[in-house]
C-alpha positions as CSV (number, residue, x, y, z in Angstrom):
1,Q,-51.0,156.0,-10.2
2,V,-53.3,154.4,-7.2
3,P,-52.6,156.3,-4.2
4,L,-52.5,154.8,-1.1
5,V,-53.6,156.2,2.4
6,Q,-53.7,154.4,5.2
7,S,-55.3,155.1,8.9
8,G,-56.2,152.9,12.0
9,G,-54.2,150.8,13.9
10,G,-52.4,151.7,17.2
11,S,-52.1,149.5,20.5
12,V,-54.3,146.8,22.0
13,Q,-54.0,144.3,24.7
14,A,-54.1,141.3,23.7
15,G,-57.1,139.4,22.8
16,G,-58.2,143.0,21.6
17,S,-59.6,144.1,17.9
18,L,-58.5,147.0,15.9
19,R,-59.7,147.5,12.5
20,L,-57.4,148.9,9.3
21,S,-58.5,151.1,6.7
22,C,-56.7,151.6,3.0
23,E,-58.3,154.0,0.7
24,A,-57.9,152.2,-2.6
25,P,-59.6,153.6,-5.0
26,T,-59.8,150.2,-7.4
27,H,-63.8,151.2,-9.0
28,T,-61.7,152.6,-12.1
29,Y,-60.1,148.6,-12.7
30,E,-62.1,145.7,-13.7
31,D,-59.3,143.4,-12.4
32,Y,-56.9,144.3,-10.0
33,S,-55.6,142.6,-6.6
34,M,-55.3,144.1,-2.9
35,G,-53.2,143.1,0.1
36,W,-52.2,143.6,3.3
37,F,-48.8,143.0,4.5
38,R,-47.0,143.6,7.8
39,Q,-43.2,143.8,8.3
40,V,-41.0,143.5,11.5
41,P,-37.6,145.2,11.9
42,G,-35.2,142.8,10.5
43,K,-37.2,140.4,9.0
44,E,-38.9,140.6,5.7
45,R,-42.3,141.6,4.6
46,E,-44.5,139.2,4.9
47,G,-47.9,138.6,3.3
48,V,-51.8,138.7,5.7
49,A,-54.4,139.0,3.0
50,G,-55.6,139.4,-0.5
51,L,-58.3,140.5,-1.9
52,V,-59.0,140.3,-5.7
53,S,-61.9,141.9,-8.0
54,D,-63.5,138.4,-7.9
55,G,-64.0,138.7,-4.4
56,S,-61.7,136.0,-3.3
57,T,-59.9,136.1,-0.6
58,T,-56.2,134.5,1.0
59,Y,-55.3,134.2,4.6
60,V,-51.7,134.2,6.2
61,E,-52.1,130.4,8.3
62,S,-51.2,132.5,11.5
63,V,-54.5,134.8,11.1
64,K,-56.5,132.4,9.6
65,G,-60.1,132.6,11.5
66,R,-58.9,136.5,13.1
67,F,-58.2,138.3,11.1
68,T,-60.9,139.6,7.8
69,I,-60.3,141.8,4.6
70,S,-62.5,143.3,2.8
71,Q,-64.0,146.3,0.3
72,D,-66.4,148.8,1.4
73,N,-69.4,148.4,-1.4
74,A,-67.9,151.5,-3.9
75,K,-64.5,150.0,-4.1
76,N,-62.9,152.9,-2.6
77,N,-61.7,151.3,0.8
78,L,-59.8,148.3,1.8
79,Y,-60.1,147.2,5.4
80,L,-58.2,144.7,7.7
81,Q,-60.4,143.7,10.6
82,M,-58.2,141.8,13.4
83,N,-59.5,140.5,16.0
84,N,-58.3,138.3,19.1
85,L,-54.5,139.9,18.3
86,T,-51.8,138.6,19.8
87,P,-48.4,140.2,20.4
88,E,-47.0,138.2,17.8
89,D,-49.2,140.6,15.6
90,T,-47.2,143.4,16.4
91,A,-45.9,145.2,13.4
92,M,-46.3,147.8,11.2
93,Y,-48.8,146.8,8.6
94,Y,-48.9,148.0,4.8
95,C,-51.6,147.9,2.1
96,A,-50.9,147.5,-1.5
97,A,-52.6,147.9,-4.8
98,A,-52.1,146.1,-8.4
99,P,-54.3,146.5,-11.5
100,W,-54.5,142.8,-12.2
101,R,-56.0,139.8,-10.9
102,L,-53.0,137.7,-8.8
103,T,-53.3,134.3,-8.4
104,T,-54.5,132.4,-4.4
105,V,-50.2,131.9,-4.5
106,Q,-49.3,135.2,-5.7
107,R,-51.5,137.3,-3.4
108,L,-49.5,137.5,-0.8
109,R,-46.0,138.1,-2.2
110,P,-44.8,141.6,-2.1
111,D,-43.3,141.6,-5.4
112,E,-46.6,141.2,-6.7
113,Y,-47.5,144.9,-5.9
114,N,-46.7,147.8,-7.3
115,Y,-48.9,150.3,-5.0
116,W,-48.0,150.7,-1.5
117,G,-49.4,152.7,1.5
118,Q,-47.8,154.0,4.1
119,G,-47.8,151.7,6.6
120,T,-49.3,151.9,10.0
121,Q,-48.3,150.6,13.2
122,V,-49.8,147.6,15.6
123,T,-48.5,147.3,18.7
124,V,-50.2,144.2,21.3
125,S,-49.2,143.9,24.2
126,T,-49.8,141.1,26.9
């Protein structure tokens, strides 16, 4: 089992930036997919960004140009750099991983992932 441990998040004013981190040792896998998701109370979990083992990335339309998903060179950590944050970005954020390569459409579907981080809160105020 791949343990995912998240860090980062917190509170920021609109227009600010935050970076989320996720310890996710994927270097032992030839193929894998990783994603960031967010959820607000009463709503379904939403896919924000996805990354697969060949380096391809996918973003939900609402964060394109503002958020960047990346991995470190050792492939042990996943990051989500969030810039120009708005109150609509307020949510609990989760990282996720799967030991297979997902398609562009699949990467933002939470049911496609089988390992999850513990979640970290992001709050953006006006």
